[in-house]
N, C-alpha and C positions, 0 to 999 in steps of 0.2 A: 504494500500500500504506500502510495506516495503522499506528498503533502497536498492536501486539498483545502480550498478555502471554504469555510463555513461561515454562517452568519449572514445569510442573504438579506435578512431584514436590515442589517446594519448598512450594507452597501446600497440598498434601496433608499434608505433615509438620506445617505450622503448624496446619492444621485438626485433625489428630490430637492435637496438644498441647492445643488448646482443648477438644476432646472429652474427653480424659483428665482435664483439670482439672475439667470439669463432673462427670464420674463420681466422682472422689475427693471433691469437695465434697459431692455428693449423698449418697454413702455416709456421710460424716462427720455430716452434718446429720440423716439418717434414723436414725442410731445403729447401723448395721451394723458399723462399725469398733469401736465401744465394746463391742458384743456379742461380737465376735470376740476382743478382748483380755480380756474377762471370761471367755470360754470357755477361754482358755489360762491363766487365773488370774494376770493381771498387775496387777489392782487399780488403784491410783492412777496407776501408771506408764502404764497403758492410757489413762487420761483425758488425760495429757500428750501421748501419741502421737496421740490422736484430734484434739486441738487443733492439734498440729503438722501433721498431714495435712490438716486443714481449711484452715489458713492457706496451705500449699503449693498445695492445690487451688484456692483462691481466686486466688492470685497467678498460677498457670498459666492459669486461666480469664481473668483480666484482661489479662495480657501477651499471650497468644496470640490472644485476642479482638481486642485492639488491632491486632495484626499482620494478622489476617484482614480487619479493617475497612479498614486502610490499603491492603492489597493489592487488595481489591475496589474501593476508591475510585479507585486509580490505574488500574485496568484499565477502569473504566467511564467515565472522563473523556474 
């Protein structure tokens, strides 16, 4: 028996974090979040929240992407 990766729920959670980061970053870059905050009339505060959501989305994309890469690398070696 070789070394097999167990804990599929854990890798699924990490992938879900990666995917969520991508979605939030994409929404911020395409302007959906800015349009939403403009719709509820937040003005300049909406721009701050959009930048904050974009940064959080990028960090989630980067951190969870790194974990997915590490997990896939250790399973395939």
